[in-house]
C-alpha positions as CSV (number, residue, x, y, z in Angstrom):
1,M,-36.7,2.5,-5.0
2,L,-33.5,2.1,-3.4
3,L,-32.1,4.9,-1.5
4,P,-28.5,6.2,-1.9
5,L,-25.8,4.9,0.0
6,D,-23.6,7.1,2.2
7,T,-20.5,6.6,0.2
8,N,-18.7,9.0,2.6
9,Q,-18.9,6.0,5.5
10,P,-17.0,2.7,5.3
11,S,-19.0,-0.2,5.8
12,L,-18.1,-2.4,9.0
13,A,-16.8,-5.0,7.0
14,D,-14.3,-2.7,5.2
15,Q,-13.4,-1.0,8.9
16,A,-13.0,-4.8,10.1
17,Y,-11.0,-5.8,7.0
18,E,-8.8,-2.5,7.6
19,A,-8.4,-3.0,11.4
20,I,-7.0,-6.6,10.5
21,V,-4.7,-5.4,7.9
22,A,-3.4,-2.8,10.2
23,A,-3.0,-5.5,13.0
24,V,-1.0,-7.6,10.7
25,I,1.1,-4.7,9.4
26,N,2.0,-3.7,12.9
27,G,2.9,-7.1,14.1
28,V,-0.2,-7.3,16.5
29,I,-1.2,-10.3,14.6
30,G,1.7,-12.4,13.3
31,L,2.5,-14.9,10.6
32,G,1.0,-18.3,11.5
33,D,-1.2,-16.7,14.3
34,R,-4.8,-18.3,14.3
35,I,-7.7,-15.9,14.7
36,V,-11.1,-16.9,15.0
37,M,-14.3,-14.5,14.0
38,D,-16.1,-14.5,17.2
39,Q,-12.9,-13.3,18.8
40,I,-12.5,-10.4,16.4
41,A,-15.7,-9.5,16.5
42,E,-15.6,-9.0,20.3
43,S,-12.9,-7.1,20.1
44,L,-13.7,-5.1,17.5
45,G,-17.4,-4.4,19.1
46,I,-19.3,-5.7,16.2
47,S,-21.3,-8.6,14.9
48,R,-19.8,-11.5,13.2
49,T,-21.4,-10.8,9.8
50,P,-18.9,-7.9,8.8
51,V,-15.8,-9.9,10.4
52,R,-17.1,-13.0,8.2
53,D,-17.0,-10.8,5.3
54,A,-13.5,-9.2,6.1
55,F,-11.9,-12.6,6.6
56,H,-13.2,-13.9,3.2
57,R,-12.1,-11.0,1.4
58,L,-8.7,-11.5,3.1
59,E,-8.9,-15.0,2.3
60,N,-9.5,-14.2,-1.3
61,E,-6.5,-11.8,-1.4
62,G,-4.4,-14.5,0.0
63,L,-3.6,-13.3,3.3
64,L,-5.6,-15.8,5.4
65,L,-6.3,-19.3,5.3
66,A,-9.2,-21.1,6.5
67,T,-8.8,-23.4,9.3
68,G,-12.1,-24.7,10.1
69,R,-15.0,-23.6,12.6
70,R,-14.6,-19.9,11.7
71,G,-10.9,-19.9,12.2
72,F,-8.2,-18.5,10.0
73,V,-4.5,-18.5,10.0
74,V,-2.3,-15.7,8.6
75,R,-0.4,-16.8,6.0
76,E,3.5,-15.9,5.3
77,V,3.5,-14.1,1.7
78,E,6.1,-16.1,-0.4
79,D,9.2,-14.6,-2.0
80,D,8.1,-15.4,-5.5
81,E,4.6,-13.4,-4.7
82,V,6.7,-10.1,-3.4
83,V,8.8,-10.4,-6.4
84,E,5.6,-10.5,-8.9
85,L,4.4,-7.5,-6.8
86,Y,7.4,-5.1,-7.4
87,E,7.9,-6.1,-11.0
88,A,4.3,-5.3,-11.9
89,R,5.1,-2.1,-9.9
90,K,8.2,-1.2,-12.1
91,A,5.9,-1.7,-15.2
92,I,2.9,0.7,-13.9
93,E,5.0,3.1,-12.0
94,G,7.7,3.5,-14.3
95,Y,5.8,4.5,-17.1
96,A,3.9,6.8,-14.8
97,A,7.0,8.5,-13.8
98,S,7.8,9.1,-17.5
99,L,4.7,10.4,-18.3
100,V,5.1,12.8,-15.6
101,A,8.4,14.0,-16.5
102,S,7.4,14.7,-20.4
103,A,4.3,16.9,-19.3
104,D,4.3,20.4,-20.4
105,D,3.3,21.8,-17.2
106,L,5.9,19.7,-15.5
107,D,6.8,22.1,-12.6
108,E,3.2,22.3,-11.7
109,R,3.0,18.5,-11.5
110,V,6.1,18.1,-9.4
111,A,4.9,20.8,-7.0
112,R,1.7,18.7,-6.2
113,I,3.7,15.6,-5.5
114,Q,5.9,17.6,-3.4
115,A,3.2,18.6,-1.6
116,V,2.1,15.1,-0.7
117,V,5.5,14.5,0.5
118,A,5.7,17.3,2.5
119,V,2.4,15.8,4.4
120,G,4.5,12.6,5.3
121,T,3.0,10.8,8.3
122,G,1.9,13.9,10.3
123,G,4.0,13.0,13.1
124,D,2.7,9.5,13.5
125,R,5.6,7.2,13.4
126,S,3.7,3.7,13.5
127,T,4.4,1.2,11.0
128,K,1.0,1.7,9.4
129,A,1.3,5.3,8.9
130,I,4.8,5.3,7.2
131,Y,3.4,2.8,4.9
132,L,0.4,4.9,3.9
133,A,2.7,7.9,3.6
134,N,4.9,6.0,1.3
135,Q,2.0,4.7,-0.6
136,A,0.4,8.3,-0.8
137,V,3.6,9.5,-2.7
138,H,3.6,7.1,-5.3
139,R,0.0,7.2,-5.9
140,A,0.5,10.9,-6.4
141,I,3.2,10.4,-9.1
142,V,0.8,7.8,-10.7
143,V,-2.3,10.6,-10.5
144,E,-0.1,13.0,-12.1
145,A,0.4,10.8,-15.3
146,D,-3.1,11.8,-15.9
147,N,-3.9,8.3,-17.2
148,R,-7.0,6.6,-15.4
149,H,-6.0,3.1,-16.6
150,L,-2.6,3.5,-14.9
151,L,-4.2,4.6,-11.9
152,A,-6.6,1.8,-12.0
153,S,-3.8,-0.8,-12.1
154,F,-1.9,1.0,-9.5
155,D,-5.1,1.1,-6.7
156,G,-5.5,-2.8,-7.5
157,L,-2.0,-3.8,-7.1
158,W,-1.6,-1.7,-3.9
159,G,-5.2,-2.4,-2.7
160,A,-4.9,-6.1,-2.0
161,S,-4.0,-7.2,1.8
162,V,-1.0,-9.3,0.7
163,A,0.6,-5.9,-0.8
164,H,-0.5,-4.2,2.2
165,F,1.5,-6.6,4.2
166,A,4.7,-6.9,1.8
167,Y,5.0,-3.5,1.6
168,G,4.4,-2.5,5.1
169,Q,7.1,-4.9,6.4
170,L,9.8,-2.6,5.0
171,F,8.8,0.5,7.6
172,P,9.9,-0.3,10.8
173,T,8.6,2.3,13.7
174,K,12.2,3.1,14.3
175,L,12.5,5.3,11.1
176,A,12.4,9.0,11.6
177,D,9.6,11.1,10.6
178,D,11.3,12.6,7.4
179,V,12.1,9.3,6.0
180,I,9.6,9.9,3.2
181,A,11.0,12.9,2.1
182,E,14.6,11.3,2.0
183,E,13.7,8.3,0.5
184,H,12.0,10.1,-2.5
185,A,14.3,13.1,-3.1
186,P,16.3,11.5,-5.6
187,L,13.2,10.0,-7.4
188,L,11.7,13.2,-7.4
189,A,14.6,15.1,-8.8
190,S,14.9,12.5,-11.8
191,I,11.2,13.4,-12.6
192,A,11.5,17.0,-12.1
193,S,14.7,16.8,-14.5
194,G,12.3,16.6,-17.7
195,N,14.3,13.3,-19.0
196,P,11.3,10.7,-19.2
197,E,13.5,7.8,-19.6
198,A,15.7,9.0,-16.4
199,A,12.4,9.1,-14.5
200,R,11.2,5.6,-15.6
201,L,14.7,4.3,-14.5
202,A,15.1,6.2,-11.3
203,M,11.5,4.9,-10.4
204,I,12.5,1.3,-11.3
205,A,15.6,1.7,-9.4
206,H,13.9,3.2,-6.6
207,I,11.2,0.1,-6.5
208,G,14.0,-2.5,-7.0
209,E,15.7,-1.1,-3.8
210,G,12.4,-1.8,-2.1
211,A,12.4,-5.4,-3.4
212,E,16.0,-6.2,-2.4
213,Q,15.1,-5.1,1.0
214,H,12.2,-7.1,1.3
215,I,13.9,-10.3,0.4
216,S,17.0,-9.7,2.4
217,D,14.8,-9.2,5.5
218,Q,13.2,-12.6,5.1
C-alpha cells in the first residue's frame, strides 16, 4: 500500500515554481530573460528534476517559452490576454460580491473580510507581498459568497503564473503598507450596504480600474 503524503509540505517542484514566479513578479527575472534549468537548480540548491517540472508547468501556463537545451525565456503577456483575465474576474467576483451583499448574516461576513484586509502585508512592502495581500482580500469575498464552484473558478483564474505576473505588475514596492485597506474601502462599503446590484457593479468597477491601469502602464 502507498503511504499517505504530507500535504502540509509543498513539493520541491512547487517551491521552485513559486520561487521563479516571485522572481518574475519582483523583477529579478525580467521579460525576455533566458533562464536555464541547471542555473536555477544551482541557485535554489536543489536537483534539476523539480526545476524541470516547474519550468514545464510555467510553460504550460504560458509564462515561459522553450528555447532549447533546457533553456527557457520569460514571455511578455499580451494585452488581449490581460483583458480576458480581467473580464473573467468581473463575472466571477462581481457575482460573488452580489451574493455576499444579499446574505442574511451580512455583517458577520463583512467582518470576516475586513479581518483579512486588516492583516494587509504584515509590514512586508515587496511587490509579491502586496500582490498576495490583494489576492487574499478578493478571495475572502469569494469565500464569503459560499459557492464552491465560484471559489474553484477564482482559484483557477488567479492560480496560473500568467495571472500572477499580470496582476503583480500593478503593485510597485513604493506603495504604502495601508494601500490594501485604502483601495478596497469603497468596494467593501458597497458590499456592506446590502444592495446586491450595487455590490456587483462596485466589484466590476474596481476590477476595471486595475485593467485600465495595467494596460496604460504597458
